[in-house]
C-alpha angles and dihedrals in degrees: 000000000000126000133163116265115280124241118203113249116253091242094054091050090051093050092044091054091066092043091049099045107123097012110128128203111289096237130042125241091281091048092234109117123085111220102214116108087231094057092248122135107254108226123187119193131187094228137014089250092069091035092060092049088052090051091051089053098040103034112172092352095075143053111213129200120189114198093200111043104147137073086225091065118079113208092204093063103023115141109212121225135217088260089056091051092052092047093053092046088061098047123122089192134020128201124191135162098231126193094101091297101113102015091158087079092061090048090053094048094047094052096047136063094239113138095180119134117266124213111203109195098206089065089066091057119106087215093058106115094229089058092060108130092017114109112239093346090300095303133111124308109222090210097055097043098238117159116266113251094012094130132033122239119267091267099055111224090216091067089073092079102046127136091265092061132248115356114225098205105130094016107093124075116264119209110244096015119116104222096191092097097151085081088064107084094197092054091049090053089059093044088055091050090053091049088052093049091052093048091049087056094049094040107027092165090060097049094116094054091046089052092049089053095048092051091053089049095048090048087057092049088051088055090053092049089049091054091050088051088055093054091047089051093056102031110020109162097017111151117248127188109212112188088209138358102265098108095031094116095051093048090049091051088054089057093243128143123240108216099177116127107253092228089057097053091041091054095048092044091052092045091245133133116274107241108252092239090051090050091050089052091050093050090049090053092052088049094046096075090238093108117083099173138012116213122194135184114247090214101049138041146118145191094297093049088051091050092053092046092049090049091050093048090051090053094046094249111150115246119200133179134227126190137212096222132051112267114239113274094018133116123215090253097045089046091053094045087052092050093048090046091052091051092048092047092049092049089052093057 
């Protein structure tokens, strides 16, 4: 979904001023000292998706706080609290999605004195406009053998903590760009590499342990990509009706074809009514036999989505759901494995 950038309410800023009084920046001038009393690096992530990835990379070396940790919380419209402000002010490392998805993080950073590095996931997407002309978002190319993480993306994450304050490159919504990049395993691999790089800077003595954790995580990502390749091998080109763009990257990685009318998915994503002519077009598609699977978002919907789902059910077309936040008890890898398995099972019916 897209929303305008949030500004912290004046009352929140005033309340936070008292809470933040006496709180220094979370890293020293050299950016080398974790601020936690237990010596762990304090990581703040916009959602539990990125929080869990950070936990996988940092292990016992980090304490992670995810601001959005429940399916009942919508990152697009989330109103940050004074506690969120305090949490962000004490961070050694911040992780956000960017692309207008979690603009509340920008608001929190702008209104605090935090100078911790910020990793913005969209900047690691090959599709991000600022990466046009840069191979693999400035990272390694598996086919040419370059070392993973040897270069930063076109929009350098270190620029977020410059003397002028938080840089907004990668933070505003860009028309035509799907900001839900955590559904792109390849982008997530690069985000994990960026997390590892920052942690090695903060904890140089623990670089080997961080590298070990990163390898285990990227091996898991490779497993997800292998499973997607198997779906592509058996069902490449199959038509999929996605009610809105959240799982778009995963569907594309599986070699499937999104047949949803753009006006339908845009309206659902924006929380608007689907135009009657577009709804009729969508229902005709479902009736045509060209749709193998319908995919919905567990956190959005509406009367038109329900109508498409009911019509698909009536025609025996499988309907599966994808979410925007990590389900309880899951890791990022287990969640993506489950999503790909659900997609493969639906296509096999």
